[in-house]
C-alpha positions as CSV (number, residue, x, y, z in Angstrom):
1,M,-0.5,-54.2,32.5
2,A,-2.9,-52.0,31.0
3,E,-1.7,-49.6,28.8
4,M,-2.1,-45.8,30.3
5,Y,-2.5,-42.9,28.5
6,I,-1.3,-39.2,29.0
7,R,-3.6,-36.0,27.9
8,V,-1.8,-33.8,25.7
9,A,-2.8,-30.2,23.7
10,E,-1.0,-28.1,21.5
11,E,-2.4,-25.3,24.0
12,E,-4.0,-25.5,27.9
13,N,-7.1,-24.6,26.6
14,E,-7.5,-27.0,23.7
15,E,-9.6,-30.5,23.9
16,P,-6.7,-32.8,24.4
17,M,-5.5,-35.9,22.6
18,E,-4.6,-39.1,24.9
19,I,-0.7,-40.6,24.1
20,P,0.1,-44.0,25.0
21,S,2.8,-44.5,27.8
22,E,5.3,-47.3,27.8
23,D,5.4,-50.5,29.9
24,D,7.9,-48.2,32.6
25,G,5.4,-45.5,32.3
26,T,7.5,-43.0,30.0
27,V,6.7,-41.8,26.9
28,L,8.3,-41.4,23.8
29,L,9.0,-38.2,22.1
30,S,8.1,-40.2,18.6
31,T,4.7,-41.2,20.0
32,V,4.2,-37.4,20.7
33,A,5.6,-35.8,17.4
34,A,3.5,-38.9,15.6
35,Q,0.2,-36.9,16.5
36,F,2.1,-33.4,16.9
37,P,4.4,-33.4,14.2
38,G,7.6,-30.9,15.0
39,A,7.1,-31.4,18.6
40,C,10.5,-31.4,20.8
41,G,9.0,-32.0,24.4
42,L,6.1,-31.4,26.9
43,R,5.2,-28.7,29.3
44,Y,2.6,-28.9,32.3
45,R,1.2,-26.2,34.8
46,S,2.2,-27.1,38.4
47,P,-0.9,-27.2,40.4
48,V,1.5,-26.1,43.6
49,S,3.1,-23.0,42.2
50,Q,1.0,-22.4,39.0
51,C,4.0,-22.0,36.9
52,M,4.5,-23.9,33.9
53,R,7.2,-26.8,34.0
54,G,9.1,-28.7,31.4
55,V,9.0,-32.7,31.2
56,R,12.3,-34.4,31.6
57,L,13.8,-35.5,28.3
58,V,16.6,-37.7,27.9
59,D,17.5,-39.7,24.9
60,G,14.1,-39.0,23.3
61,I,12.2,-40.4,26.2
62,L,9.7,-38.1,28.3
63,H,9.9,-39.1,32.0
64,A,6.9,-38.5,34.3
65,P,7.0,-35.8,37.0
66,E,7.5,-37.2,40.8
67,N,3.9,-37.4,41.4
68,G,3.3,-39.6,37.9
69,W,1.6,-38.1,34.8
70,G,-1.5,-37.7,36.9
71,N,-4.5,-36.0,34.9
72,L,-2.8,-33.1,34.0
73,V,-3.1,-31.6,29.9
74,Y,0.5,-31.6,28.7
75,V,1.2,-28.8,26.5
76,V,3.5,-29.6,23.3
77,N,6.7,-27.7,23.0
78,Y,8.0,-26.8,19.5
79,P,11.4,-25.2,18.8
80,K,11.1,-21.6,18.5
81,E,11.4,-21.3,14.6
82,T,8.9,-23.3,14.0
83,V,6.2,-22.7,16.4
84,L,3.0,-24.4,16.1
85,P,3.5,-25.1,12.4
86,D,-0.1,-25.4,11.0
87,N,-1.2,-23.1,13.6
88,K,1.8,-20.5,12.7
89,R,0.9,-21.1,9.2
90,K,-3.1,-20.2,9.5
91,M,-2.6,-17.1,11.4
92,D,0.5,-15.8,9.0
93,E,-2.4,-16.3,6.1
94,I,-5.3,-14.5,8.4
95,D,-2.7,-12.0,8.9
96,A,-1.8,-11.5,5.3
97,S,-5.6,-11.3,4.4
98,S,-6.5,-8.8,6.9
99,A,-3.5,-6.9,6.0
100,T,-4.2,-6.7,2.2
101,K,-7.6,-5.8,3.6
102,I,-6.3,-2.9,5.4
103,K,-3.9,-2.0,2.4
104,R,-6.6,-1.7,-0.1
105,G,-8.7,0.5,2.4
106,D,-6.2,2.6,2.6
107,Q,-4.8,2.2,-1.1
108,K,-5.6,5.6,-2.9
109,T,-7.0,5.0,-7.0
110,S,-4.8,6.5,-9.7
111,D,-5.4,8.2,-13.2
112,L,-5.6,5.1,-15.6
113,I,-4.7,5.5,-19.3
114,V,-7.3,4.5,-21.6
115,L,-5.6,2.9,-24.8
116,G,-6.9,2.6,-28.3
117,L,-9.9,5.2,-27.9
118,P,-12.2,5.6,-31.3
119,W,-11.6,9.3,-32.6
120,K,-15.3,9.8,-32.0
121,T,-15.5,8.9,-28.5
122,S,-16.2,12.1,-25.8
123,E,-15.6,12.5,-22.5
124,Q,-19.0,11.4,-21.7
125,D,-19.0,8.7,-23.7
126,L,-15.9,7.5,-21.6
127,K,-17.5,8.7,-18.4
128,D,-21.0,6.7,-19.0
129,Y,-19.3,3.1,-20.2
130,F,-17.1,3.2,-16.7
131,S,-19.4,4.2,-14.6
132,T,-20.9,0.6,-14.5
133,F,-17.5,-0.3,-12.9
134,G,-18.0,2.2,-10.1
135,E,-18.0,6.0,-9.3
136,V,-15.9,7.7,-11.6
137,I,-14.3,10.9,-10.4
138,M,-12.3,12.1,-13.7
139,V,-12.5,11.3,-17.2
140,Q,-10.2,13.0,-20.0
141,V,-9.9,12.3,-23.8
142,K,-6.5,13.9,-24.8
143,R,-7.1,16.0,-27.7
144,D,-4.5,18.1,-30.3
145,V,-4.6,21.4,-29.2
146,K,-4.5,23.0,-32.4
147,T,-7.5,20.9,-34.2
148,G,-9.2,19.6,-31.3
149,N,-9.3,16.2,-32.9
150,S,-8.7,13.3,-30.4
151,K,-5.0,11.4,-30.1
152,G,-6.6,8.0,-29.4
153,F,-6.4,7.8,-25.6
154,G,-7.4,9.3,-22.5
155,F,-7.7,8.9,-18.9
156,V,-10.2,8.0,-16.1
157,R,-9.9,7.7,-12.2
158,F,-12.2,5.7,-9.6
159,T,-13.2,6.4,-6.2
160,E,-12.6,3.0,-4.9
161,W,-9.6,1.0,-5.6
162,E,-11.4,-2.1,-6.2
163,S,-13.0,-0.6,-9.1
164,Q,-9.9,0.4,-10.5
165,G,-8.6,-3.3,-10.2
166,K,-11.5,-4.7,-12.0
167,V,-11.3,-2.4,-14.8
168,M,-7.3,-3.3,-15.1
169,S,-8.5,-6.8,-15.4
170,Q,-9.9,-6.8,-18.5
171,R,-10.3,-5.3,-22.1
172,H,-13.1,-2.9,-23.0
173,M,-15.2,-2.5,-25.9
174,I,-15.9,1.3,-26.2
175,D,-17.7,2.6,-29.2
176,G,-16.9,-0.4,-31.4
177,R,-13.2,-0.8,-30.7
178,W,-11.3,-2.8,-27.9
179,C,-9.4,-0.7,-25.6
180,D,-7.1,-1.4,-23.0
181,C,-7.1,0.4,-19.2
182,K,-3.5,0.9,-17.3
183,L,-1.5,2.6,-15.3
184,P,0.4,5.0,-16.7
185,N,4.3,3.9,-17.4
186,S,5.4,6.1,-14.7
187,K,3.2,4.4,-11.8
188,V,3.8,0.6,-13.5
189,S,6.5,-1.4,-11.6
190,P,10.3,-1.2,-13.4
191,D,9.5,-5.0,-13.7
192,E,6.9,-4.6,-16.5
193,P,7.9,-4.7,-19.9
194,M,7.4,-2.0,-22.1
195,R,5.4,-2.2,-25.1
196,S,7.0,-1.6,-28.1
197,R,7.2,2.1,-29.8
198,K,7.4,1.2,-33.1
199,V,4.7,1.5,-35.5
200,F,4.8,-0.4,-39.2
201,V,3.1,1.7,-41.8
202,G,1.8,0.0,-44.5
203,R,0.4,1.3,-48.3
204,C,2.9,4.4,-48.3
205,T,3.8,5.4,-51.8
206,E,7.0,5.7,-53.6
207,D,7.4,9.7,-53.3
208,M,6.7,9.6,-49.6
209,T,9.6,10.9,-47.6
210,T,10.6,10.4,-43.7
211,D,10.2,14.1,-43.5
212,E,6.3,14.3,-44.1
213,L,5.8,10.8,-42.3
214,R,7.8,12.2,-39.7
215,Q,5.7,15.8,-39.7
216,F,2.5,13.9,-39.8
217,F,3.0,11.5,-37.1
218,M,4.4,14.2,-34.7
219,Q,0.5,15.1,-34.4
220,Y,0.1,12.4,-32.1
221,G,3.4,12.3,-30.2
222,E,6.9,12.9,-30.0
223,V,8.6,10.9,-33.2
224,T,11.9,9.5,-32.9
225,D,12.7,7.8,-35.7
226,V,11.4,7.2,-39.1
227,F,12.7,4.8,-41.4
228,I,12.2,3.5,-45.1
229,P,13.5,0.9,-46.6
230,K,15.5,0.8,-49.6
231,P,15.1,-0.5,-52.0
232,F,11.1,0.7,-51.6
233,R,8.8,-1.7,-50.4
234,A,5.8,0.4,-49.5
235,F,6.2,0.4,-46.0
236,A,7.6,2.0,-43.2
237,F,8.3,2.2,-39.5
238,V,7.5,5.4,-37.1
239,T,9.2,5.1,-33.6
240,F,7.4,7.3,-30.9
241,A,9.2,8.5,-27.7
242,D,6.3,7.1,-25.8
243,D,4.8,3.6,-26.2
244,Q,1.6,4.5,-25.4
245,V,1.2,6.8,-28.2
246,S,2.1,3.9,-30.5
247,Y,-0.2,1.7,-29.4
248,C,-3.1,4.2,-29.8
249,C,-2.1,4.4,-33.6
250,F,-1.8,0.8,-34.4
251,R,-4.0,-0.5,-37.0
252,I,-5.8,2.7,-37.8
253,D,-6.3,3.7,-41.7
254,F,-5.1,7.4,-41.8
255,K,-5.4,9.9,-44.5
256,C,-1.9,11.5,-44.7
257,S,-2.2,14.5,-46.7
258,R,1.1,15.7,-48.6
259,T,3.0,18.6,-47.3
260,V,5.0,18.8,-50.2
261,Q,2.9,18.0,-52.9
262,P,-1.0,18.9,-51.6
263,K,-2.4,17.3,-54.5
264,Y,-1.8,14.1,-53.2
265,S,-3.5,12.2,-50.4
266,D,-2.9,8.5,-49.3
267,V,-4.2,6.1,-47.1
268,C,-1.6,4.6,-44.7
269,S,-2.7,1.6,-42.6
270,T,-0.8,1.2,-39.2
271,F,0.0,-2.2,-37.1
272,Y,1.4,-2.0,-34.0
273,G,5.2,-3.3,-33.4
274,G,5.1,-5.0,-37.1
275,L,1.9,-7.4,-35.2
276,F,-1.1,-7.7,-36.5
277,P,-3.4,-7.7,-33.7
278,D,-7.1,-8.4,-32.9
279,P,-9.6,-6.9,-35.0
280,G,-11.1,-3.1,-33.4
């Protein structure tokens, strides 16, 4: 007896595949599932009623309709929870991609904080540099209200979300110094760890006091703690309330004018979190 085939497809309008039947004219569900993983049955469109009809399934065996298999195209049935596994996965990926594009198109840019700026960097320098990544709508260098000196950090904002993402994904060499650009802590995910707020201050002199160090570093931000080890070991630790301020102060030589004894001046070196970062 010549082997017979029935035509099977995942969708009515797709090109069908021929599936072999058994000698008695039935089709094993396992044969269908071998070509269409996850299949649980077959259905077809009735030539008379034009409605979809299910093929009888008994103990894993599919039985031909009353008039035989004929030349109809039989469509694969899948369990509802796994409808078209491969195609559904592709559709999910397409939907996710589309959703991402829509989200990015609608997403507004945010002010980005630029950390580690050289003291000489001006707002025009900042704008000139970041304009290479896209249109800049705002730049600001934070300065001390009394002295007008830079605090070592600033802000930038872009028109396009893509420009913002590109800038945040890399470090930046600005005026000869490596700088980082990120979302301010208030806009960062709660799961993102915060930087250390503690700065190591080296090359201290033995007659320096905690109050002098506190007064000096308060010009850069709120100081929550100053610690000078005893016995004296020529270094101290200064802790800021804002980790962004501490980051701006690392690996910098400060000329600390003495407030109690003005005749002295010392150069103190700071290292972020007690670590030695990359040069720059």
